[in-house]
C-alpha positions as CSV (number, residue, x, y, z in Angstrom):
1,W,0.0,0.0,0.0
2,Y,2.8,2.4,0.9
3,Q,4.6,1.8,-2.3
4,R,1.5,2.3,-4.5
5,R,0.8,5.7,-2.7
6,V,4.4,6.7,-3.3
7,R,4.1,5.9,-6.9
8,G,1.2,8.2,-7.1
9,T,-1.2,5.7,-8.5
10,T,-4.8,4.7,-7.5
11,L,-4.9,1.7,-9.6
12,S,-6.1,-1.4,-7.9
13,N,-3.2,-3.4,-9.6
14,P,0.0,-1.3,-10.2
15,F,2.1,-4.2,-11.3
16,K,3.1,-5.0,-14.9
17,V,4.8,-8.0,-16.6
18,G,8.5,-8.0,-15.8
19,D,8.3,-6.3,-12.4
20,R,10.4,-7.9,-9.6
21,V,8.1,-8.5,-6.7
22,A,7.8,-10.4,-3.5
23,T,4.9,-12.4,-2.0
24,L,4.4,-14.8,0.9
25,G,8.1,-14.7,1.6
26,Y,9.1,-15.6,-1.9
27,T,10.7,-13.4,-4.6
28,G,10.1,-13.6,-8.3
29,T,9.1,-11.9,-11.7
30,V,5.6,-10.9,-12.7
31,R,4.6,-13.0,-15.8
32,Y,0.8,-12.2,-16.0
33,V,-1.5,-9.4,-14.9
34,G,-5.3,-9.7,-15.4
35,T,-8.4,-11.6,-14.6
36,T,-8.4,-15.4,-13.9
37,N,-10.9,-18.1,-13.2
38,I,-9.6,-18.2,-9.6
39,G,-11.8,-15.4,-8.4
40,D,-13.1,-11.9,-9.1
41,G,-10.8,-8.9,-9.9
42,E,-7.3,-8.8,-11.2
43,W,-4.6,-11.3,-10.2
44,V,-0.9,-11.3,-10.5
45,G,0.9,-14.4,-11.9
46,I,4.5,-14.7,-10.6
47,E,7.4,-17.0,-11.5
48,C,9.2,-17.4,-8.3
49,D,13.0,-17.7,-8.0
50,R,12.8,-21.0,-6.3
51,E,10.2,-23.8,-5.9
52,V,7.1,-23.0,-3.9
53,K,5.1,-25.6,-2.0
54,S,1.8,-26.1,-3.8
55,G,3.1,-24.1,-6.7
56,N,2.1,-24.5,-10.3
57,D,3.5,-24.1,-13.9
58,G,1.4,-21.0,-14.8
59,T,-1.9,-22.8,-15.3
60,H,-5.0,-23.0,-13.2
61,Q,-7.9,-25.4,-13.9
62,F,-6.3,-26.5,-17.2
63,K,-6.1,-22.8,-18.4
64,R,-2.6,-21.5,-19.0
65,Y,-1.9,-17.8,-18.1
66,F,2.0,-18.0,-18.4
67,T,4.7,-20.6,-18.7
68,C,7.3,-21.6,-16.0
69,D,8.8,-24.7,-14.4
70,L,6.4,-26.8,-12.4
71,G,6.2,-25.7,-8.8
72,R,7.6,-22.1,-9.4
73,G,4.3,-20.4,-10.4
74,V,1.9,-18.7,-8.0
75,F,-1.1,-16.5,-8.3
76,A,-1.8,-13.7,-5.8
77,T,-4.1,-10.7,-5.5
78,P,-2.4,-7.3,-5.7
79,N,-2.7,-6.5,-2.0
80,M,-0.6,-9.7,-1.3
81,V,2.3,-8.5,-3.6
82,S,4.9,-5.9,-3.0
83,Y,7.8,-4.6,-5.1
84,N,11.0,-6.4,-4.4
85,E,12.8,-3.4,-3.0
86,Q,11.1,-3.9,0.3
87,Q,11.9,-7.5,0.3
88,Q,15.5,-6.8,-0.8
89,T,15.8,-4.3,2.0
90,T,14.5,-6.9,4.4
91,T,16.8,-9.5,3.0
92,N,19.8,-7.2,3.2
93,F,18.9,-6.3,6.8
94,V,18.6,-10.1,7.6
95,T,22.0,-10.7,5.9
96,L,23.5,-7.7,7.7
97,S,22.2,-8.9,11.0
98,R,23.6,-12.4,10.4
99,A,26.9,-10.9,9.4
100,V,27.0,-8.8,12.6
101,C,26.1,-11.9,14.7
102,L,28.9,-13.8,13.0
103,I,31.4,-11.0,13.6
104,Q,30.3,-10.8,17.2
105,R,30.7,-14.5,17.7
106,L,34.1,-14.5,16.1
107,V,35.2,-11.6,18.3
108,R,33.9,-13.5,21.4
109,N,35.8,-16.6,20.3
110,Y,38.9,-14.6,19.7
111,R,38.6,-12.9,23.1
112,A,38.1,-16.3,24.7
113,R,41.1,-17.8,23.1
114,K,43.3,-14.8,24.1
115,K,42.1,-15.2,27.7
116,A,42.8,-18.9,27.6
117,E,46.3,-18.1,26.3
118,R,46.9,-15.8,29.2
119,I,46.4,-18.7,31.7
120,K,47.6,-21.7,29.6
121,N,50.9,-21.9,31.7
122,T,49.1,-21.1,34.9
123,P,48.8,-23.9,37.5
124,K,45.4,-25.6,37.1
125,E,44.3,-24.7,40.7
126,L,44.8,-21.0,39.9
127,Q,43.2,-20.8,36.5
128,D,39.7,-20.1,37.9
129,V,41.2,-17.3,40.1
130,D,42.9,-15.8,37.1
131,M,39.8,-15.9,34.8
132,H,37.8,-14.3,37.6
133,A,40.3,-11.4,37.9
134,I,40.9,-10.9,34.2
135,N,37.1,-10.7,33.5
136,C,36.3,-8.2,36.3
137,P,33.5,-5.9,35.0
138,E,34.4,-2.3,34.8
139,E,31.5,-1.3,37.2
140,H,33.5,-2.9,40.0
141,T,36.6,-0.8,39.6
142,G,35.3,2.6,40.8
143,S,37.2,2.4,44.1
144,V,39.9,0.4,45.8
145,E,37.4,-1.0,48.3
146,K,34.9,-2.0,45.7
147,L,37.5,-3.7,43.5
148,A,38.9,-5.6,46.5
149,V,35.5,-7.0,47.4
150,Y,34.7,-8.2,43.8
151,L,38.2,-9.8,43.4
152,T,38.4,-11.6,46.7
153,K,34.7,-12.5,47.6
154,P,34.6,-15.9,45.7
155,F,37.7,-17.2,47.6
156,R,38.4,-18.3,51.1
157,D,42.1,-19.1,50.8
158,E,44.3,-16.1,51.5
159,G,46.7,-17.1,48.7
160,H,43.9,-17.2,46.2
161,K,42.7,-13.8,47.3
162,A,46.2,-12.3,46.8
163,R,46.5,-14.0,43.5
164,A,43.3,-12.5,42.2
165,I,44.5,-9.0,43.2
166,Y,47.9,-9.7,41.6
167,R,46.4,-10.9,38.3
168,W,44.0,-8.0,38.0
169,I,46.9,-5.5,38.4
170,T,49.1,-7.3,35.9
171,E,46.4,-7.4,33.4
172,H,45.0,-3.8,33.8
173,I,47.8,-1.5,34.9
174,S,50.4,-0.4,32.3
175,Y,53.9,0.9,33.0
176,A,54.3,4.7,32.5
177,V,57.2,4.4,30.1
178,A,57.2,8.1,29.0
179,D,57.3,9.2,32.7
180,F,60.1,6.8,33.4
181,L,62.2,8.0,30.5
182,A,61.6,11.6,31.4
183,M,62.6,10.9,35.0
184,R,59.3,12.2,36.4
185,Y,56.8,10.5,38.7
186,P,53.2,10.0,37.8
187,D,50.5,9.6,40.4
188,V,51.7,6.6,42.4
189,T,49.0,6.5,45.0
190,A,46.7,3.5,45.0
191,E,43.7,5.6,44.0
192,G,45.6,7.5,41.3
193,T,47.1,4.2,39.8
194,L,43.6,2.6,39.7
195,K,42.1,5.6,38.1
196,N,44.7,6.3,35.5
197,R,45.5,2.6,34.8
198,T,49.2,3.5,34.5
199,S,52.1,4.2,36.9
200,V,55.6,3.2,37.8
201,C,56.8,0.6,40.4
202,A,55.7,2.6,43.4
203,G,52.1,2.8,42.0
204,Y,52.0,-1.0,41.3
205,A,53.2,-1.7,44.9
206,N,50.9,0.8,46.6
207,L,47.9,-0.5,44.7
208,F,48.6,-4.1,45.7
209,K,49.1,-3.2,49.3
210,S,45.8,-1.2,49.5
211,L,43.8,-3.8,47.7
212,C,45.2,-6.5,50.1
213,E,44.4,-4.4,53.1
214,A,40.9,-3.7,51.9
215,A,40.5,-7.4,51.5
216,G,41.7,-8.1,55.0
217,L,45.2,-9.4,53.9
218,K,48.5,-8.4,55.4
219,A,50.9,-6.8,52.8
220,V,53.8,-4.5,52.9
221,Y,55.5,-2.0,50.5
222,I,59.1,-2.8,50.1
223,S,61.6,-0.2,49.0
224,G,65.1,-1.0,47.7
225,Y,67.2,-1.6,44.6
226,C,67.0,-3.8,41.6
227,K,69.2,-4.8,38.6
228,G,67.0,-3.1,36.1
229,H,67.7,-1.2,32.9
230,Q,69.8,1.5,34.7
231,F,71.7,-0.6,37.2
232,N,75.5,0.1,37.1
233,K,77.7,-2.3,39.1
234,N,80.5,0.3,39.2
235,L,78.3,2.6,41.3
236,P,77.7,2.4,45.1
237,L,74.3,0.9,45.9
238,D,72.9,4.1,47.4
239,Q,73.5,5.8,44.0
240,Q,71.5,3.2,42.1
241,M,67.9,3.9,40.9
242,R,65.4,2.8,43.6
243,H,62.6,0.3,43.2
244,A,59.5,-0.9,44.9
245,W,57.8,-4.3,45.3
246,N,55.7,-6.2,47.8
247,A,55.4,-9.0,50.3
248,F,52.1,-10.5,51.6
249,K,51.2,-13.0,54.2
250,A,49.0,-16.0,53.4
251,N,48.3,-19.0,55.6
252,G,51.0,-18.0,58.1
253,H,53.8,-17.4,55.6
254,W,55.3,-14.3,54.0
255,Y,55.8,-14.3,50.2
256,L,57.7,-12.0,47.9
257,L,55.9,-10.5,44.9
258,E,57.2,-8.3,41.9
259,I,54.0,-7.0,40.1
260,T,55.8,-4.4,38.0
261,W,58.1,-6.9,36.2
262,A,55.3,-9.6,36.2
263,A,53.0,-7.3,34.1
264,G,55.4,-6.9,31.1
265,F,58.5,-5.0,30.0
266,M,59.6,-1.8,28.5
267,D,60.5,-1.8,24.8
268,L,63.1,1.0,24.9
269,D,63.5,1.1,21.1
270,R,59.9,1.9,20.6
271,Q,59.5,3.6,24.0
272,L,56.4,1.7,24.9
273,F,55.2,-0.9,27.4
274,V,54.6,-4.5,26.3
275,R,52.2,-6.4,28.4
276,Q,53.5,-9.9,28.9
277,H,52.6,-11.7,32.1
278,S,55.3,-13.8,33.7
279,D,54.4,-16.1,36.6
280,F,58.1,-16.2,37.6
281,Y,57.4,-13.2,39.8
282,W,54.6,-14.8,41.7
283,L,55.9,-16.3,45.0
284,T,59.5,-16.2,43.8
285,P,61.7,-18.2,46.2
286,P,63.8,-15.7,48.2
287,G,67.1,-17.4,47.1
288,E,66.2,-16.5,43.5
289,Y,64.6,-13.2,44.2
290,I,67.8,-11.9,45.9
291,D,69.6,-12.2,42.5
292,G,67.8,-9.1,41.3
293,H,66.2,-7.4,44.3
294,Y,67.9,-5.9,47.3
295,P,65.6,-4.4,50.0
296,E,66.7,-1.5,52.2
297,N,65.5,-3.5,55.2
298,K,67.5,-6.6,55.0
299,S,65.0,-8.6,56.9
300,W,62.8,-8.5,53.8
301,Q,65.3,-10.7,52.0
302,L,63.7,-13.5,53.9
303,L,66.9,-15.4,53.9
304,A,68.6,-17.2,56.8
305,H,71.8,-15.5,56.0
306,P,71.1,-12.1,54.3
307,L,73.5,-10.8,51.6
308,T,75.6,-7.7,52.1
309,D,75.6,-4.7,49.7
310,D,78.7,-5.9,47.9
311,E,77.6,-9.5,47.6
312,F,74.4,-8.3,45.9
313,V,76.2,-5.9,43.5
314,N,78.7,-8.6,42.5
315,R,76.2,-11.4,42.2
316,A,75.3,-12.8,38.8
317,F,71.8,-11.9,37.6
318,P,70.2,-14.8,35.6
319,T,67.2,-14.2,33.3
320,T,63.8,-15.6,34.1
321,R,64.4,-18.3,31.4
322,F,67.3,-19.5,33.6
323,Y,64.8,-20.3,36.4
324,E,62.0,-21.5,34.1
325,L,64.4,-24.2,32.8
326,N,65.3,-25.0,36.4
327,V,69.0,-24.3,36.0
328,K,71.0,-23.6,39.2
329,L,73.9,-21.2,40.0
330,I,77.2,-22.7,41.2
331,D,79.5,-19.7,40.4
332,V,77.3,-16.9,41.9
333,T,79.6,-14.0,41.3
334,E,79.3,-12.1,38.0
335,T,83.0,-11.6,37.5
336,I,85.2,-14.6,37.0
337,N,88.9,-14.2,37.1
338,D,91.3,-16.4,34.9
339,D,93.8,-18.9,36.3
340,V,97.6,-19.1,36.1
341,D,97.3,-20.3,32.5
342,G,95.1,-17.4,31.4
343,D,92.0,-19.7,31.2
344,A,88.7,-19.2,33.0
345,K,86.0,-21.7,34.0
346,V,82.4,-21.0,34.7
347,R,80.0,-23.6,36.2
348,I,76.3,-23.9,36.3
349,L,73.9,-26.8,37.0
350,P,71.3,-27.5,34.3
351,P,68.9,-30.4,34.1
352,T,69.7,-33.2,31.8
353,H,67.2,-32.1,29.1
354,V,68.7,-28.7,28.7
355,G,71.2,-28.1,26.0
356,I,73.9,-25.4,26.4
357,I,75.7,-23.2,24.0
358,T,77.9,-20.1,24.6
359,K,78.9,-16.9,23.0
360,L,82.0,-14.8,23.9
361,L,82.3,-11.1,23.2
362,R,85.1,-8.5,23.5
363,N,84.2,-4.8,23.1
364,D,80.7,-5.8,21.9
365,R,82.2,-7.9,19.1
366,Q,81.5,-11.6,19.0
367,M,84.6,-13.8,19.0
368,A,85.2,-17.1,17.2
369,S,83.4,-20.2,18.7
370,S,86.9,-21.7,19.3
371,Y,87.3,-19.4,22.3
372,T,84.8,-21.4,24.4
373,F,84.3,-25.0,25.2
374,I,81.8,-27.0,27.2
375,G,82.2,-30.1,29.4
376,R,79.2,-32.0,31.0
377,K,80.6,-35.3,32.4
378,S,78.5,-34.9,35.6
379,K,75.4,-32.9,36.2
380,I,77.6,-29.8,36.3
381,A,78.2,-27.9,33.0
382,T,81.7,-26.4,32.9
383,I,82.3,-23.7,30.4
384,F,86.0,-23.1,29.5
385,V,87.1,-19.7,28.2
386,K,90.4,-18.8,26.6
387,T,91.5,-15.1,25.9
388,Y,94.1,-13.6,23.6
389,D,95.0,-10.6,25.7
390,P,94.3,-9.1,29.1
391,G,91.0,-7.3,29.6
392,E,87.3,-7.9,30.2
393,Y,85.3,-10.3,28.1
394,V,81.5,-11.0,28.2
395,L,80.4,-14.6,28.3
396,K,76.8,-15.3,27.4
397,I,75.3,-18.8,28.1
398,Y,72.2,-20.0,26.3
399,G,69.9,-22.8,27.0
400,K,67.2,-24.8,25.3
401,D,64.7,-27.4,26.3
402,M,65.7,-30.3,24.0
403,D,62.4,-32.2,24.7
404,D,60.5,-29.3,23.2
405,K,61.0,-29.3,19.4
406,K,59.5,-25.8,19.1
407,S,61.8,-24.2,21.6
408,K,64.9,-22.2,20.8
409,Y,68.1,-21.2,22.6
410,D,67.4,-18.4,25.0
411,L,69.9,-16.3,27.1
412,L,70.3,-17.8,30.6
413,I,72.9,-15.8,32.2
414,T,75.9,-13.4,31.5
415,Y,79.3,-13.5,33.2
416,L,82.2,-11.1,33.0
417,I,85.6,-12.8,32.4
418,N,88.6,-10.8,33.8
419,S,91.7,-11.9,32.0
420,S,95.1,-11.0,33.3
421,K,97.1,-12.8,30.7
422,P,96.7,-14.5,27.3
423,S,95.7,-18.1,27.3
424,K,98.3,-20.8,26.7
425,I,95.8,-22.7,24.6
426,Q,95.5,-21.4,21.1
427,S,92.0,-22.6,20.5
428,Y,89.4,-25.1,21.6
429,P,87.9,-27.8,19.4
430,F,84.7,-26.9,17.5
431,F,81.7,-28.8,19.0
432,W,78.2,-29.7,17.6
433,S,75.0,-29.1,19.6
434,E,74.9,-32.8,20.9
435,W,78.2,-32.0,22.8
436,G,76.2,-29.4,24.9
437,M,74.1,-32.2,26.4
438,P,75.0,-34.1,29.6
439,G,77.4,-37.0,29.5
440,H,80.1,-35.4,27.4
441,H,83.7,-34.4,28.5
442,L,87.0,-34.1,26.7
443,Y,90.2,-34.7,28.7
444,S,92.7,-34.5,25.8
445,P,93.8,-33.0,23.5
446,I,91.9,-29.8,24.7
447,Q,93.5,-27.6,22.0
448,G,91.6,-27.3,18.8
449,L,94.6,-27.0,16.5
450,L,96.7,-30.2,16.1
451,C,100.0,-30.6,14.3
452,I,100.7,-32.9,11.5
453,G,103.2,-35.6,12.5
454,K,102.8,-35.0,16.2
455,V,101.5,-37.9,18.6
456,Y,98.4,-37.3,20.8
457,T,96.3,-39.3,23.3
458,F,92.6,-38.9,22.7
459,K,90.6,-39.4,25.9
460,I,86.9,-38.6,26.0
461,F,83.9,-39.4,28.0
462,V,80.6,-40.1,26.1
463,A,78.0,-41.5,28.5
464,E,75.5,-43.3,26.3
465,A,77.7,-44.1,23.2
466,T,78.1,-47.7,21.9
467,K,81.0,-46.7,19.8
468,V,83.3,-43.7,19.4
469,M,85.3,-43.0,16.3
470,L,88.1,-40.8,15.3
471,V,87.9,-39.7,11.6
472,M,91.2,-38.5,10.2
473,G,91.0,-38.0,6.4
474,K,90.2,-41.5,5.0
475,T,91.3,-43.2,8.2
476,N,88.8,-44.3,10.9
477,I,90.2,-45.1,14.3
478,A,88.0,-46.7,17.0
479,L,88.6,-45.5,20.6
480,E,88.5,-48.2,23.3
481,K,86.1,-48.0,26.1
482,Q,87.8,-48.1,29.6
483,S,86.5,-49.6,32.9
484,D,85.8,-46.1,34.2
485,G,83.6,-45.3,31.3
486,N,86.0,-43.2,29.3
487,W,87.0,-43.8,25.7
488,L,90.7,-43.8,25.0
489,K,93.2,-44.1,22.1
490,E,96.8,-43.5,22.8
491,N,99.7,-42.7,20.4
492,V,97.6,-41.3,17.6
493,Q,100.0,-39.7,15.0
494,I,98.3,-36.9,13.1
495,E,98.4,-37.6,9.3
496,E,98.2,-34.9,6.7
497,C,94.5,-33.9,6.4
498,N,92.4,-30.8,6.8
499,E,90.5,-31.7,9.9
500,I,89.9,-34.5,12.5
501,K,86.4,-35.4,13.7
502,I,85.2,-37.3,16.7
503,A,81.8,-39.0,16.2
504,A,79.7,-41.3,18.5
505,V,77.3,-43.9,17.7
506,Y,74.1,-44.0,20.1
507,T,71.1,-46.2,20.1
508,K,69.2,-43.4,18.3
509,G,71.9,-43.1,15.6
510,A,75.3,-41.5,15.0
511,K,76.2,-37.9,15.9
512,G,79.1,-35.7,15.3
513,L,80.7,-34.3,18.4
514,L,84.0,-32.6,17.9
515,R,86.2,-31.1,15.2
516,F,89.9,-30.3,15.3
517,E,91.7,-28.3,12.8
518,V,95.0,-29.7,11.5
519,E,98.1,-27.6,10.4
520,D,101.9,-28.2,10.2
521,K,104.2,-26.3,12.6
522,K,105.3,-23.8,10.0
523,K,101.8,-22.8,9.1
524,I,100.8,-22.5,12.8
525,K,103.7,-19.9,13.3
526,L,102.3,-18.0,10.3
527,I,98.8,-18.0,11.7
528,K,100.1,-16.6,15.1
529,K,101.6,-13.7,13.3
530,T,98.6,-12.9,11.0
531,H,95.5,-14.0,12.9
532,K,93.6,-11.0,14.3
533,P,92.3,-11.4,17.8
534,G,88.5,-11.8,17.9
535,Q,88.3,-12.6,14.2
536,M,85.6,-15.1,13.4
537,G,86.9,-18.6,12.5
């Protein structure tokens, strides 16, 4: 009716053959307009776009009015027919509504997956706590008291209450990178941090303390020093940048907490905060926490024998990956001095499934791999370092979970090697990644450059090998297994060849372990004169 009035016609039947129309939920094309034997008045014959239940082929009572496929013809009075623009609008609206619903469903699924990813590495008993905190509705964040009630109300355990507060802060408070770089303080009160959703360490710590107190938990604000971006081991501790973190009491015990670092990290190149939750800073053991955090009040070290200022400054500072892989420190001081031969040794204790590789730098320049060597006969991994002249070197140790095929070598810890004299060893043998696994140790020859015509004793420990071979040019020499588990071959005279390899046969197959370079004495003297220290081999 509306369309007919708009068209300015008073005809009882405004339709003509060829019009696109809609009727009874079907769309089609007008094929006939006029009287029929169906009833009085004019009728509209329509060929529908799809088959209609009880449809015809354009005939009624054996009289044909138009021709179409059987089941697609219908007759309707004009008041039952409308132009297809309305139907198209309705169809478009329905289509759009369906598209909107699909997009909304996809967005919900995406958000659900992201939320699931945030807790995938979370202990199972804490996942419900985390989801409750992460999904906190905005209407419950108007005040510290209101937020504390919402976060902790579902839980009876004090640890779960503190966890909910911790996870809400790590998920919703961003670090004020611009203020930090400009050396200015934003609002660090609990109320200001909650309102602005951004602050520095003091704001994180104040908000956690206030939320805990509002929930009836005991928590303290700890002030001290940390080995962060601007830590300088050459400055006295009282001249270092200050830091703040927390401790809270749950079920009769005090626990340390570093919410600022748990929330993410600063990308200094782009000058922005990257949110990346790390559970390492949730209930960190005091013996590990002290590697990077030193409280003014030493009692908050929570150690039976607290560290002194100098012990903290000189202590090595592992990465979080170091602890995630369950590696332990043996040499705890960051600076390692060389021995009387000009060599240095660094020891760590990695699990058996963790592979180890190293990198040595001098003046920010990576040196050849022959300057470091690894031995892992026992559980202890010993890294041997040689130097070419006195000075300070940087040793980086990397680790990888060999059981995880998708993992890569990540930085575990950095040591400073203080060399007082050049090493007597010219180079170490090159080693393949298998050598960085437990059960491998080289006794002799330890040098990586062997002389043609000279006689050497090859003694090596390979724990799980069934056979160990020495490959010298076209000659293969089998080492003999000793009663103590070592593999030995004495009086091996070096033939003229480019290199010597040691390979081992395991139940899982053969693996290359070590490679020695071979030169005659005259060429070695020439190399000593022309080789540039630090040059990549």
